[in-house]
C-alpha positions as CSV (number, residue, x, y, z in Angstrom):
1,M,-15.1,3.8,17.6
2,I,-16.4,1.9,14.6
3,A,-13.7,-0.4,12.9
4,G,-12.0,1.5,10.2
5,S,-13.4,4.9,11.2
6,Y,-11.3,8.0,10.5
7,Q,-10.7,11.0,12.7
8,L,-9.6,14.2,11.0
9,L,-7.2,16.1,13.3
10,K,-5.9,18.9,11.3
11,K,-5.8,20.3,7.7
12,S,-3.1,22.3,6.0
13,T,-4.2,25.9,5.5
14,R,-2.5,25.9,2.1
15,C,-3.4,22.6,0.4
16,K,-5.5,19.5,0.9
17,A,-2.9,17.7,3.1
18,R,-4.4,16.4,6.4
19,L,-3.4,14.8,9.7
20,G,-5.6,12.1,11.0
21,K,-6.2,8.7,12.7
22,V,-7.7,5.4,11.5
23,Y,-9.1,3.3,14.3
24,T,-8.9,-0.5,14.2
25,T,-9.4,-3.2,16.9
26,R,-5.7,-3.9,17.0
27,G,-4.5,-0.3,17.2
28,I,-4.8,3.3,16.1
29,I,-3.0,4.2,12.8
30,D,-1.7,7.8,12.6
31,T,-1.9,9.2,9.1
32,P,-0.4,9.9,6.6
33,V,0.9,6.4,6.8
34,F,3.1,4.1,4.6
35,M,2.2,0.4,4.8
36,P,4.9,-2.2,4.1
37,V,3.7,-4.9,1.7
38,G,3.8,-8.5,2.9
39,T,2.2,-10.2,-0.1
40,Q,2.4,-13.7,1.3
41,G,1.8,-12.7,4.9
42,S,5.5,-11.7,5.2
43,V,7.4,-8.6,4.2
44,K,10.2,-10.3,2.2
45,S,13.4,-10.8,4.1
46,V,12.2,-8.7,7.1
47,S,11.0,-10.1,10.4
48,T,8.0,-8.8,12.3
49,E,10.3,-7.8,15.1
50,Q,12.3,-5.7,12.7
51,L,9.1,-4.1,11.3
52,K,8.1,-3.2,14.9
53,D,11.5,-1.7,15.5
54,A,11.1,0.4,12.4
55,K,7.8,1.6,13.9
56,A,5.6,0.2,11.1
57,Q,2.0,0.8,12.1
58,I,0.2,-1.5,9.7
59,I,1.3,-4.1,7.1
60,L,-0.4,-5.7,4.1
61,A,-1.1,-9.2,3.0
62,N,-2.8,-10.4,-0.2
63,S,-5.8,-12.6,0.0
64,Y,-5.2,-14.2,-3.4
65,H,-1.8,-15.5,-2.3
66,I,-2.9,-16.5,1.2
67,Y,-5.9,-18.3,-0.3
68,L,-3.7,-20.4,-2.6
69,R,-0.8,-20.9,-0.1
70,P,-0.9,-21.9,2.7
71,G,-4.7,-22.0,2.3
72,L,-7.6,-20.9,4.5
73,E,-7.8,-24.0,6.6
74,I,-4.3,-23.4,8.0
75,I,-5.0,-19.7,8.6
76,K,-8.2,-20.7,10.4
77,K,-6.5,-23.2,12.6
78,A,-3.8,-20.7,13.4
79,G,-6.5,-18.2,14.6
80,G,-6.1,-15.7,11.8
81,I,-3.3,-14.0,9.9
82,Q,-1.9,-12.0,12.8
83,K,-1.4,-15.1,15.0
84,F,-0.1,-17.0,12.0
85,N,2.7,-14.4,11.2
86,S,3.1,-13.1,14.8
87,W,2.5,-9.5,13.8
88,N,-0.4,-8.9,16.2
89,G,-1.0,-5.4,14.9
90,P,-3.2,-3.8,12.3
91,M,-3.2,-5.5,8.9
92,L,-4.9,-4.8,5.6
93,T,-5.7,-7.4,2.9
94,D,-6.1,-6.7,-0.8
95,S,-9.0,-8.5,-2.4
96,G,-6.9,-10.2,-5.0
97,G,-8.3,-8.1,-7.9
98,F,-4.9,-6.7,-8.8
99,Q,-3.2,-10.1,-8.8
100,I,-5.9,-11.6,-11.0
101,F,-5.6,-8.6,-13.3
102,S,-1.8,-9.3,-13.6
103,L,-2.5,-12.9,-14.6
104,N,-3.8,-11.5,-18.0
105,N,-4.1,-14.6,-20.2
106,F,-4.9,-16.9,-17.3
107,R,-8.2,-15.3,-16.2
108,K,-11.7,-14.7,-17.6
109,I,-13.8,-11.9,-16.3
110,K,-17.6,-12.4,-16.1
111,D,-20.4,-10.5,-14.4
112,D,-20.6,-12.9,-11.5
113,G,-16.8,-13.1,-10.9
114,V,-13.5,-14.2,-12.3
115,E,-12.2,-17.6,-13.4
116,F,-8.5,-17.9,-13.2
117,K,-5.6,-20.4,-13.1
118,S,-3.2,-20.5,-10.2
119,H,0.2,-19.1,-10.9
120,I,1.6,-21.9,-8.7
121,D,0.2,-25.1,-10.2
122,G,-2.2,-24.1,-13.0
123,S,-5.2,-25.3,-11.0
124,K,-8.5,-23.6,-11.9
125,H,-10.3,-21.3,-9.4
126,F,-13.3,-18.9,-9.3
127,L,-13.4,-15.7,-7.3
128,S,-16.5,-13.6,-6.8
129,P,-17.3,-10.7,-4.6
130,E,-18.9,-13.0,-2.1
131,I,-16.0,-15.5,-2.1
132,S,-13.5,-12.7,-1.7
133,M,-15.4,-11.5,1.4
134,Q,-15.5,-15.0,2.8
135,I,-11.7,-15.4,2.2
136,Q,-10.8,-12.0,3.7
137,K,-13.0,-12.5,6.7
138,T,-11.3,-15.9,7.3
139,I,-7.9,-14.4,7.0
140,G,-8.9,-11.8,9.6
141,A,-7.2,-8.6,8.6
142,D,-8.5,-5.4,10.3
143,I,-9.1,-3.6,6.9
144,I,-10.3,-5.6,3.9
145,M,-10.9,-4.4,0.4
146,C,-13.8,-4.8,-2.0
147,F,-13.3,-7.2,-4.9
148,D,-12.9,-5.1,-8.1
149,E,-11.6,-5.2,-11.6
150,C,-8.3,-3.3,-11.8
151,T,-8.7,-1.5,-15.1
152,P,-5.6,-2.0,-17.3
153,Y,-3.7,0.9,-18.8
154,P,-4.1,2.0,-21.5
155,A,-7.8,1.3,-21.8
156,T,-10.4,2.7,-24.1
157,Y,-13.1,4.9,-22.6
158,D,-15.8,2.3,-23.1
159,Y,-13.7,-0.5,-21.5
160,A,-12.8,1.8,-18.5
161,K,-16.5,2.7,-18.1
162,N,-17.7,-0.9,-18.2
163,S,-14.9,-1.9,-15.8
164,M,-15.8,0.8,-13.4
165,L,-19.5,-0.1,-13.5
166,L,-18.7,-3.7,-12.9
167,S,-16.6,-2.8,-9.9
168,L,-19.5,-0.8,-8.5
169,Q,-21.8,-3.8,-8.9
170,W,-19.3,-6.0,-7.2
171,A,-18.9,-3.4,-4.3
172,K,-22.6,-3.6,-3.6
173,R,-22.3,-7.4,-3.4
174,C,-19.2,-7.2,-1.3
175,K,-21.0,-5.0,1.3
176,E,-24.1,-7.3,1.4
177,E,-21.9,-10.3,2.0
178,F,-19.7,-8.6,4.5
179,Y,-22.5,-7.5,6.7
180,K,-24.2,-11.0,6.8
181,D,-22.4,-11.7,10.1
182,E,-20.5,-9.9,12.9
183,A,-17.3,-9.4,11.0
184,H,-18.0,-5.7,10.8
185,L,-17.5,-5.4,14.6
186,T,-13.8,-6.1,14.2
187,Q,-13.1,-5.6,10.5
188,A,-13.6,-2.6,8.1
189,L,-14.5,-2.9,4.4
190,F,-13.1,-0.2,2.1
191,G,-14.5,0.6,-1.3
192,I,-12.3,1.0,-4.4
193,I,-12.7,3.7,-7.0
194,Q,-11.9,2.9,-10.6
195,G,-12.2,4.7,-13.9
196,S,-8.7,4.6,-15.4
197,V,-7.4,8.1,-16.4
198,F,-10.8,9.5,-17.3
199,E,-11.8,12.2,-14.9
200,D,-15.6,11.9,-15.4
201,L,-15.5,8.2,-14.7
202,R,-13.4,8.7,-11.5
203,K,-16.0,11.3,-10.4
204,E,-18.9,8.9,-11.2
205,S,-17.2,6.0,-9.4
206,A,-16.5,8.1,-6.3
207,L,-20.0,9.5,-6.0
208,K,-21.7,6.1,-6.5
209,M,-19.2,4.4,-4.2
210,R,-20.2,7.0,-1.5
211,E,-23.8,6.1,-2.0
212,I,-23.0,2.5,-1.2
213,D,-21.2,3.9,1.9
214,F,-18.0,2.5,3.3
215,P,-15.8,3.6,6.3
216,G,-12.9,4.3,3.9
217,Y,-12.2,4.6,0.2
218,A,-9.3,3.6,-2.0
219,I,-8.3,4.9,-5.4
220,G,-7.4,1.8,-7.4
221,G,-6.2,1.2,-10.9
222,V,-3.2,3.5,-10.6
223,S,0.5,2.7,-10.8
224,V,-0.3,0.3,-13.6
225,G,1.7,1.9,-16.4
226,E,0.4,5.5,-16.5
227,S,2.7,8.5,-16.1
228,K,3.1,10.2,-12.7
229,E,1.4,13.2,-14.2
230,E,-1.6,11.1,-15.1
231,M,-1.7,9.4,-11.7
232,L,-1.7,12.8,-9.9
233,K,-4.5,14.0,-12.2
234,V,-6.5,10.9,-11.2
235,V,-6.0,11.9,-7.5
236,E,-7.0,15.5,-8.2
237,A,-10.1,14.3,-10.1
238,T,-11.2,11.9,-7.3
239,V,-10.4,13.5,-3.9
240,P,-12.9,16.3,-4.1
241,Y,-15.8,13.8,-4.3
242,L,-14.6,11.8,-1.2
243,P,-16.0,12.6,2.2
244,E,-13.7,14.4,4.6
245,D,-14.6,12.1,7.5
246,K,-13.4,8.9,5.8
247,A,-9.8,7.6,5.1
248,R,-8.4,7.9,1.6
249,Y,-6.0,5.2,0.4
250,L,-4.0,5.4,-2.8
251,M,-3.3,1.8,-3.7
252,G,0.1,0.6,-4.9
253,V,1.8,4.0,-4.7
254,G,4.7,4.7,-2.5
255,M,7.8,6.4,-4.0
256,P,9.0,9.3,-1.8
257,E,8.0,11.9,-4.4
258,D,4.6,10.3,-4.9
259,I,3.9,10.4,-1.2
260,W,4.6,14.1,-0.9
261,E,2.6,15.0,-4.0
262,S,-0.3,12.7,-3.0
263,V,-0.5,13.9,0.6
264,E,-0.6,17.4,-0.7
265,R,-3.7,16.4,-2.7
266,G,-5.5,14.8,0.3
267,I,-4.4,11.2,0.5
268,D,-3.9,9.4,3.9
269,M,-2.7,5.9,3.2
270,F,-0.1,4.3,0.9
271,D,1.4,1.0,0.1
272,C,4.1,-0.1,-2.3
273,V,6.5,-3.0,-3.0
274,I,9.2,-0.8,-4.4
275,P,11.1,0.0,-1.2
276,T,11.6,-3.7,-0.5
277,R,11.9,-4.8,-4.1
278,N,14.4,-2.2,-5.0
279,G,16.2,-2.9,-1.7
280,R,16.6,-6.5,-2.7
281,N,18.2,-5.3,-5.9
282,G,20.7,-3.0,-4.2
283,Q,19.0,0.3,-4.2
284,A,18.8,2.4,-1.0
285,F,16.7,5.5,-0.5
286,T,18.6,8.1,1.5
287,S,18.2,11.7,2.6
288,Y,20.4,12.7,-0.3
289,G,18.8,10.6,-3.0
290,K,18.9,7.0,-4.2
291,L,22.1,5.0,-4.4
292,N,23.1,1.7,-5.8
293,I,25.1,0.0,-3.1
294,K,26.5,-2.6,-5.6
295,N,28.5,0.1,-7.3
296,G,32.3,-0.3,-7.1
297,E,32.9,3.1,-5.5
298,F,31.3,1.8,-2.2
299,K,33.9,-1.0,-1.8
300,E,35.9,1.2,0.6
301,D,33.2,3.5,1.8
302,F,33.1,3.0,5.6
303,T,30.2,5.4,6.2
304,P,26.5,4.4,6.8
305,L,24.0,4.2,4.0
306,D,22.4,7.5,5.4
307,S,24.1,9.6,8.0
308,E,20.7,10.9,9.0
309,C,19.1,7.5,9.5
310,D,19.0,5.5,12.8
311,C,17.7,2.2,11.4
312,Q,19.4,-1.1,12.2
313,A,21.4,-1.1,8.9
314,C,22.7,2.4,9.4
315,R,23.5,2.0,13.1
316,G,25.6,-1.1,12.7
317,Y,26.9,-1.5,9.1
318,T,28.8,0.5,6.5
319,K,28.3,0.9,2.8
320,A,31.5,-1.1,2.2
321,Y,30.2,-4.1,4.2
322,I,26.8,-4.1,2.5
323,N,28.5,-3.8,-0.8
324,H,30.6,-6.8,0.1
325,L,27.4,-8.7,1.1
326,F,25.8,-8.1,-2.3
327,R,28.9,-9.1,-4.2
328,S,29.1,-12.2,-2.1
329,Q,25.4,-12.9,-2.6
330,E,24.8,-13.0,1.2
331,I,21.2,-13.0,2.2
332,L,21.8,-10.4,5.0
333,A,22.2,-7.8,2.2
334,L,18.6,-8.2,1.2
335,T,17.4,-7.8,4.8
336,L,19.5,-4.7,5.5
337,L,18.5,-2.7,2.5
338,S,14.8,-3.8,2.7
339,L,14.7,-2.8,6.3
340,H,16.5,0.5,5.6
341,N,14.1,1.5,2.8
342,I,11.1,0.6,5.0
343,H,12.5,2.7,7.8
344,F,13.1,5.6,5.4
345,M,9.5,5.6,4.1
346,I,8.1,5.5,7.7
347,K,10.4,8.3,8.7
348,L,9.3,10.2,5.7
349,T,5.7,10.1,6.7
350,D,6.7,11.1,10.2
351,K,8.3,14.2,8.8
352,I,5.2,15.0,6.9
353,K,3.0,14.5,10.0
354,K,5.3,16.9,12.0
355,A,5.1,19.4,9.2
356,L,1.3,19.2,9.2
357,E,1.2,19.7,13.0
358,S,3.1,23.0,12.6
359,D,1.4,23.9,9.3
360,T,4.8,24.0,7.5
361,F,4.1,21.3,4.8
362,F,5.5,23.2,1.9
363,E,8.6,24.3,3.7
364,A,9.3,20.7,4.8
365,K,8.6,19.5,1.2
366,K,11.0,22.0,-0.2
367,D,13.7,21.1,2.4
368,F,13.3,17.4,1.7
369,F,13.6,17.7,-2.1
370,E,16.5,20.1,-2.0
371,K,18.5,17.4,-0.3
372,Y,16.9,14.4,-2.1
373,Y,17.8,15.8,-5.5
374,S,21.1,17.3,-4.5
375,K,23.0,14.4,-6.2
376,K,25.2,14.2,-3.1
377,G,24.2,10.6,-2.6
378,A,22.2,9.8,-5.8
379,L,24.3,7.3,-7.8
Protein backbone atom coordinates (compact mmCIF):
# COMPACT_ATOMS: atom_id res chain seq x y z
CA MET A 1 0.00 0.00 0.00
CA ILE A 2 1.12 3.59 -0.69
CA ALA A 3 2.17 5.48 2.46
CA GLY A 4 -0.82 7.32 3.90
CA SER A 5 -3.36 5.51 1.75
CA TYR A 6 -6.86 5.00 3.11
CA GLN A 7 -9.11 1.96 2.90
CA LEU A 8 -12.84 2.45 3.39
CA LEU A 9 -14.22 -0.61 5.15
CA LYS A 10 -17.81 0.34 5.92
CA LYS A 11 -20.19 3.29 5.92
CA SER A 12 -23.15 3.96 8.14
CA THR A 13 -26.46 3.49 6.34
CA ARG A 14 -27.90 6.52 8.16
CA CYS A 15 -25.17 9.18 8.10
CA LYS A 16 -21.70 9.91 6.72
CA ALA A 17 -19.84 8.07 9.50
CA ARG A 18 -17.31 5.56 8.21
CA LEU A 19 -14.95 2.83 9.31
CA GLY A 20 -11.54 2.59 7.70
CA LYS A 21 -7.79 2.10 7.84
CA VAL A 22 -4.84 4.40 7.16
CA TYR A 23 -1.68 2.62 6.07
CA THR A 24 1.79 3.75 7.16
CA THR A 25 5.17 2.08 7.05
CA ARG A 26 5.15 1.78 10.84
CA GLY A 27 1.68 0.33 11.23
CA ILE A 28 -1.97 0.39 10.24
CA ILE A 29 -4.25 2.97 11.91
CA ASP A 30 -7.87 1.98 12.44
CA THR A 31 -10.25 4.91 12.03
CA PRO A 32 -12.00 6.84 13.48
CA VAL A 33 -8.91 7.60 15.57
CA PHE A 34 -7.93 10.04 18.31
CA MET A 35 -4.26 11.07 18.19
CA PRO A 36 -2.63 12.25 21.46
CA VAL A 37 -0.60 15.43 21.00
CA GLY A 38 3.09 15.37 21.83
CA THR A 39 4.03 18.89 20.76
CA GLN A 40 7.71 18.64 21.66
CA GLY A 41 7.98 14.97 20.75
CA SER A 42 6.51 14.00 24.10
CA VAL A 43 2.92 13.76 25.32
CA LYS A 44 3.27 15.86 28.47
CA SER A 45 3.76 13.81 31.66
CA VAL A 46 2.99 10.49 29.88
CA SER A 47 5.63 7.95 28.81
CA THR A 48 5.62 6.11 25.49
CA GLU A 49 5.10 2.85 27.41
CA GLN A 50 1.98 4.27 29.03
CA LEU A 51 0.70 5.46 25.63
CA LYS A 52 1.15 1.97 24.23
CA ASP A 53 -0.65 0.50 27.25
CA ALA A 54 -3.52 2.90 26.50
CA LYS A 55 -3.58 1.49 22.94
CA ALA A 56 -2.68 4.78 21.25
CA GLN A 57 -2.20 4.07 17.56
CA ILE A 58 -0.51 7.30 16.47
CA ILE A 59 0.81 10.41 18.21
CA LEU A 60 1.70 13.92 17.06
CA ALA A 61 4.76 16.10 17.24
CA ASN A 62 5.13 19.65 16.00
CA SER A 63 7.87 20.49 13.53
CA TYR A 64 8.07 24.12 14.66
CA HIS A 65 8.97 23.11 18.22
CA ILE A 66 11.26 20.24 17.19
CA TYR A 67 13.06 22.51 14.73
CA LEU A 68 13.77 25.09 17.46
CA ARG A 69 14.54 22.54 20.18
CA PRO A 70 16.36 20.13 20.22
CA GLY A 71 17.10 21.02 16.57
CA LEU A 72 17.30 18.99 13.38
CA GLU A 73 20.92 17.89 13.80
CA ILE A 74 20.13 16.01 16.99
CA ILE A 75 17.04 14.40 15.43
CA LYS A 76 19.10 13.39 12.40
CA LYS A 77 21.84 11.87 14.56
CA ALA A 78 19.22 9.98 16.58
CA GLY A 79 17.86 8.42 13.37
CA GLY A 80 14.53 10.25 13.29
CA ILE A 81 11.85 11.27 15.76
CA GLN A 82 10.60 7.74 16.55
CA LYS A 83 14.05 6.57 17.59
CA PHE A 84 14.64 9.78 19.48
CA ASN A 85 11.50 9.44 21.62
CA SER A 86 11.31 5.60 21.60
CA TRP A 87 7.76 5.58 20.22
CA ASN A 88 8.53 3.39 17.17
CA GLY A 89 4.95 3.64 15.89
CA PRO A 90 3.08 5.88 13.46
CA MET A 91 3.56 9.62 14.01
CA LEU A 92 2.24 12.79 12.42
CA THR A 93 3.92 16.18 12.36
CA ASP A 94 2.12 19.49 11.97
CA SER A 95 3.88 21.91 9.63
CA GLY A 96 4.21 24.66 12.22
CA GLY A 97 1.64 26.89 10.52
CA PHE A 98 -0.66 26.95 13.54
CA GLN A 99 2.17 27.73 15.96
CA ILE A 100 3.39 30.61 13.79
CA PHE A 101 -0.21 31.82 13.52
CA SER A 102 -0.37 31.89 17.33
CA LEU A 103 2.78 34.04 17.53
CA ASN A 104 0.69 36.93 16.14
CA ASN A 105 2.89 40.01 16.66
CA PHE A 106 6.09 38.00 16.25
CA ARG A 107 5.60 36.96 12.61
CA LYS A 108 5.33 38.49 9.16
CA ILE A 109 3.56 36.61 6.38
CA LYS A 110 4.82 37.02 2.81
CA ASP A 111 4.07 35.20 -0.45
CA ASP A 112 7.28 33.19 -0.22
CA GLY A 113 6.94 32.24 3.46
CA VAL A 114 6.86 33.56 7.02
CA GLU A 115 9.43 35.46 9.03
CA PHE A 116 9.07 34.86 12.76
CA LYS A 117 10.82 35.21 16.08
CA SER A 118 11.40 32.19 18.27
CA HIS A 119 9.22 32.10 21.38
CA ILE A 120 12.24 30.63 23.19
CA ASP A 121 14.97 33.21 22.66
CA GLY A 122 13.62 35.79 20.21
CA SER A 123 15.95 34.67 17.41
CA LYS A 124 14.76 35.35 13.86
CA HIS A 125 13.78 32.53 11.49
CA PHE A 126 12.19 32.07 8.09
CA LEU A 127 9.86 29.23 7.18
CA SER A 128 8.69 28.53 3.64
CA PRO A 129 6.79 25.57 2.15
CA GLU A 130 10.10 24.15 0.93
CA ILE A 131 11.84 24.56 4.29
CA SER A 132 8.82 23.06 6.11
CA MET A 133 9.05 19.97 3.89
CA GLN A 134 12.79 19.67 4.51
CA ILE A 135 12.26 19.97 8.25
CA GLN A 136 9.46 17.39 8.35
CA LYS A 137 11.33 14.95 6.12
CA THR A 138 14.31 15.19 8.48
CA ILE A 139 12.11 14.66 11.54
CA GLY A 140 10.79 11.54 9.81
CA ALA A 141 7.12 11.27 10.84
CA ASP A 142 4.92 8.92 8.82
CA ILE A 143 2.34 11.61 7.97
CA ILE A 144 3.42 15.19 7.44
CA MET A 145 1.33 18.26 6.73
CA CYS A 146 1.50 20.98 4.10
CA PHE A 147 2.67 24.38 5.27
CA ASP A 148 -0.35 26.68 5.38
CA GLU A 149 -1.61 29.89 6.87
CA CYS A 150 -4.05 29.12 9.66
CA THR A 151 -6.69 31.78 9.03
CA PRO A 152 -7.59 33.64 12.24
CA TYR A 153 -11.12 33.97 13.58
CA PRO A 154 -12.90 36.22 13.07
CA ALA A 155 -11.65 37.16 9.61
CA THR A 156 -13.19 39.21 6.84
CA TYR A 157 -14.24 37.40 3.68
CA ASP A 158 -11.44 39.05 1.68
CA TYR A 159 -8.79 38.12 4.24
CA ALA A 160 -10.07 34.53 4.42
CA LYS A 161 -10.05 34.22 0.63
CA ASN A 162 -6.53 35.58 0.24
CA SER A 163 -5.35 33.34 3.08
CA MET A 164 -6.98 30.30 1.48
CA LEU A 165 -5.45 31.07 -1.93
CA LEU A 166 -2.02 31.54 -0.34
CA SER A 167 -2.34 28.14 1.37
CA LEU A 168 -3.18 26.59 -2.01
CA GLN A 169 -0.08 28.12 -3.59
CA TRP A 170 2.01 26.84 -0.71
CA ALA A 171 0.44 23.35 -1.00
CA LYS A 172 1.63 23.12 -4.63
CA ARG A 173 5.13 24.12 -3.56
CA CYS A 174 5.05 21.63 -0.67
CA LYS A 175 4.15 18.78 -3.00
CA GLU A 176 6.84 19.73 -5.50
CA GLU A 177 9.48 19.82 -2.76
CA PHE A 178 8.20 16.66 -1.09
CA TYR A 179 8.52 14.55 -4.24
CA LYS A 180 12.07 15.67 -5.06
CA ASP A 181 13.47 12.59 -3.33
CA GLU A 182 12.24 9.21 -2.09
CA ALA A 183 10.58 10.48 1.09
CA HIS A 184 7.19 9.59 -0.38
CA LEU A 185 8.09 5.91 -0.15
CA THR A 186 7.90 6.05 3.65
CA GLN A 187 6.07 9.32 4.37
CA ALA A 188 2.70 10.73 3.31
CA LEU A 189 1.94 14.41 2.71
CA PHE A 190 -1.58 15.60 3.55
CA GLY A 191 -3.12 18.79 2.19
CA ILE A 192 -4.89 21.31 4.45
CA ILE A 193 -8.17 22.99 3.53
CA GLN A 194 -8.75 26.57 4.67
CA GLY A 195 -11.46 29.19 4.16
CA SER A 196 -12.52 30.20 7.68
CA VAL A 197 -16.32 29.93 8.22
CA PHE A 198 -17.19 30.80 4.62
CA GLU A 199 -18.77 27.80 2.93
CA ASP A 200 -17.95 28.82 -0.64
CA LEU A 201 -14.28 29.27 0.28
CA ARG A 202 -14.18 25.86 1.95
CA LYS A 203 -15.68 24.31 -1.19
CA GLU A 204 -13.19 26.10 -3.44
CA SER A 205 -10.27 25.10 -1.21
CA ALA A 206 -11.37 21.45 -1.12
CA LEU A 207 -11.86 21.19 -4.88
CA LYS A 208 -8.55 22.87 -5.72
CA MET A 209 -6.71 20.85 -3.09
CA ARG A 210 -8.10 17.71 -4.73
CA GLU A 211 -6.66 18.87 -8.05
CA ILE A 212 -3.21 19.07 -6.48
CA ASP A 213 -3.85 15.51 -5.22
CA PHE A 214 -2.75 14.26 -1.81
CA PRO A 215 -3.23 10.87 -0.10
CA GLY A 216 -5.19 12.56 2.70
CA TYR A 217 -6.87 15.87 3.47
CA ALA A 218 -7.14 17.90 6.66
CA ILE A 219 -9.65 20.59 7.55
CA GLY A 220 -7.60 23.32 9.20
CA GLY A 221 -8.41 26.71 10.65
CA VAL A 222 -11.00 25.34 13.07
CA SER A 223 -11.07 25.41 16.86
CA VAL A 224 -9.53 28.89 16.72
CA GLY A 225 -12.35 30.77 18.44
CA GLU A 226 -15.44 29.97 16.40
CA SER A 227 -18.49 28.35 18.00
CA LYS A 228 -19.07 24.60 17.83
CA GLU A 229 -22.03 25.27 15.53
CA GLU A 230 -19.78 27.17 13.12
CA MET A 231 -17.14 24.46 13.29
CA LEU A 232 -19.67 21.76 12.39
CA LYS A 233 -21.00 23.88 9.53
CA VAL A 234 -17.44 24.06 8.20
CA VAL A 235 -17.21 20.25 8.31
CA GLU A 236 -20.59 19.90 6.58
CA ALA A 237 -19.54 22.40 3.90
CA THR A 238 -16.22 20.65 3.23
CA VAL A 239 -16.69 16.87 3.48
CA PRO A 240 -18.96 16.51 0.40
CA TYR A 241 -16.08 17.75 -1.78
CA LEU A 242 -13.48 15.35 -0.36
CA PRO A 243 -12.83 11.98 -2.04
CA GLU A 244 -14.21 8.89 -0.31
CA ASP A 245 -10.96 6.97 -0.82
CA LYS A 246 -8.81 9.44 1.15
CA ALA A 247 -8.45 10.02 4.89
CA ARG A 248 -10.17 13.08 6.40
CA TYR A 249 -8.54 14.79 9.37
CA LEU A 250 -10.12 17.53 11.51
CA MET A 251 -7.19 19.40 13.00
CA GLY A 252 -7.10 20.44 16.66
CA VAL A 253 -10.55 19.08 17.50
CA GLY A 254 -11.07 16.37 20.10
CA MET A 255 -13.66 16.94 22.82
CA PRO A 256 -15.92 13.87 23.23
CA GLU A 257 -18.97 15.64 21.81
CA ASP A 258 -16.94 16.99 18.88
CA ILE A 259 -15.76 13.53 17.93
CA TRP A 260 -19.27 12.05 17.85
CA GLU A 261 -20.65 14.96 15.82
CA SER A 262 -17.71 15.08 13.41
CA VAL A 263 -17.58 11.33 12.81
CA GLU A 264 -21.29 11.54 12.00
CA ARG A 265 -20.35 14.07 9.32
CA GLY A 266 -17.61 11.92 7.79
CA ILE A 267 -14.35 12.70 9.67
CA ASP A 268 -11.76 9.96 10.33
CA MET A 269 -8.90 11.51 12.34
CA PHE A 270 -8.71 13.85 15.32
CA ASP A 271 -6.11 15.45 17.58
CA CYS A 272 -6.43 17.78 20.53
CA VAL A 273 -4.37 18.97 23.50
CA ILE A 274 -7.45 19.39 25.73
CA PRO A 275 -7.53 15.86 27.24
CA THR A 276 -3.97 16.21 28.57
CA ARG A 277 -4.08 19.97 29.22
CA ASN A 278 -7.32 19.69 31.19
CA GLY A 279 -5.99 16.61 32.95
CA ARG A 280 -3.00 18.58 34.17
CA ASN A 281 -5.46 21.09 35.61
CA GLY A 282 -7.51 18.48 37.46
CA GLN A 283 -10.32 17.70 35.04
CA ALA A 284 -11.18 14.09 34.22
CA PHE A 285 -13.46 12.86 31.45
CA THR A 286 -15.66 10.02 32.70
CA SER A 287 -18.54 7.92 31.41
CA TYR A 288 -20.84 10.13 33.53
CA GLY A 289 -19.40 13.49 32.52
CA LYS A 290 -16.47 15.66 33.50
CA LEU A 291 -15.32 16.07 37.09
CA ASN A 292 -12.82 18.33 38.80
CA ILE A 293 -10.79 16.04 41.03
CA LYS A 294 -9.51 19.00 43.08
CA ASN A 295 -12.98 19.59 44.54
CA GLY A 296 -13.23 19.05 48.30
CA GLU A 297 -15.99 16.44 48.01
CA PHE A 298 -13.45 13.94 46.65
CA LYS A 299 -11.19 14.07 49.72
CA GLU A 300 -12.86 10.93 51.11
CA ASP A 301 -14.10 9.34 47.89
CA PHE A 302 -12.40 5.97 47.67
CA THR A 303 -13.85 4.99 44.28
CA PRO A 304 -11.98 5.16 40.94
CA LEU A 305 -12.26 8.14 38.61
CA ASP A 306 -14.54 6.09 36.35
CA SER A 307 -16.01 2.74 37.35
CA GLU A 308 -16.22 1.77 33.67
CA CYS A 309 -12.57 2.54 32.89
CA ASP A 310 -9.67 0.08 33.07
CA CYS A 311 -6.81 2.55 32.65
CA GLN A 312 -3.81 2.55 34.99
CA ALA A 313 -5.23 5.43 37.04
CA CYS A 314 -8.62 3.74 37.53
CA ARG A 315 -7.15 0.28 38.18
CA GLY A 316 -4.83 1.39 40.92
CA TYR A 317 -5.90 4.68 42.49
CA THR A 318 -8.92 6.37 44.05
CA LYS A 319 -10.38 9.84 43.66
CA ALA A 320 -9.34 10.58 47.25
CA TYR A 321 -5.71 9.73 46.53
CA ILE A 322 -5.57 11.72 43.29
CA ASN A 323 -7.26 14.64 45.07
CA HIS A 324 -4.49 14.42 47.67
CA LEU A 325 -1.83 14.39 44.96
CA PHE A 326 -3.19 17.58 43.40
CA ARG A 327 -3.49 19.32 46.75
CA SER A 328 0.07 18.28 47.57
CA GLN A 329 1.29 19.38 44.12
CA GLU A 330 2.67 15.94 43.41
CA ILE A 331 3.68 15.39 39.77
CA LEU A 332 2.06 11.93 39.71
CA ALA A 333 -1.34 13.67 39.68
CA LEU A 334 -0.61 15.18 36.27
CA THR A 335 0.40 11.83 34.85
CA LEU A 336 -2.60 9.92 36.18
CA LEU A 337 -5.24 12.36 34.91
CA SER A 338 -3.51 12.91 31.55
CA LEU A 339 -3.23 9.17 31.06
CA HIS A 340 -6.84 8.60 32.10
CA ASN A 341 -8.15 11.24 29.67
CA ILE A 342 -6.12 9.83 26.78
CA HIS A 343 -7.43 6.37 27.61
CA PHE A 344 -10.97 7.74 27.72
CA MET A 345 -10.65 9.31 24.24
CA ILE A 346 -9.19 6.15 22.74
CA LYS A 347 -11.94 4.02 24.31
CA LEU A 348 -14.47 6.50 22.93
CA THR A 349 -13.25 5.97 19.36
CA ASP A 350 -13.27 2.21 20.02
CA LYS A 351 -16.97 2.48 20.97
CA ILE A 352 -17.65 4.38 17.79
CA LYS A 353 -15.82 1.80 15.67
CA LYS A 354 -17.84 -1.04 17.23
CA ALA A 355 -21.06 0.87 16.61
CA LEU A 356 -20.10 1.38 12.97
CA GLU A 357 -19.32 -2.31 12.58
CA SER A 358 -22.85 -3.17 13.74
CA ASP A 359 -24.42 -0.11 12.06
CA THR A 360 -25.76 1.15 15.39
CA PHE A 361 -24.01 4.55 15.42
CA PHE A 362 -27.00 6.62 16.54
CA GLU A 363 -28.01 4.15 19.25
CA ALA A 364 -24.46 4.17 20.63
CA LYS A 365 -24.31 7.97 20.43
CA LYS A 366 -27.61 8.28 22.33
CA ASP A 367 -26.45 5.83 25.04
CA PHE A 368 -23.14 7.65 25.43
CA PHE A 369 -24.67 11.11 25.89
CA GLU A 370 -27.48 9.96 28.17
CA LYS A 371 -24.79 8.90 30.63
CA TYR A 372 -22.28 11.65 29.84
CA TYR A 373 -24.81 14.40 30.53
CA SER A 374 -26.57 12.60 33.37
CA LYS A 375 -24.79 14.83 35.94
CA LYS A 376 -24.00 11.75 38.02
CA GLY A 377 -20.30 12.45 37.74
CA ALA A 378 -20.18 15.93 36.20
CA LEU A 379 -18.96 18.37 38.83
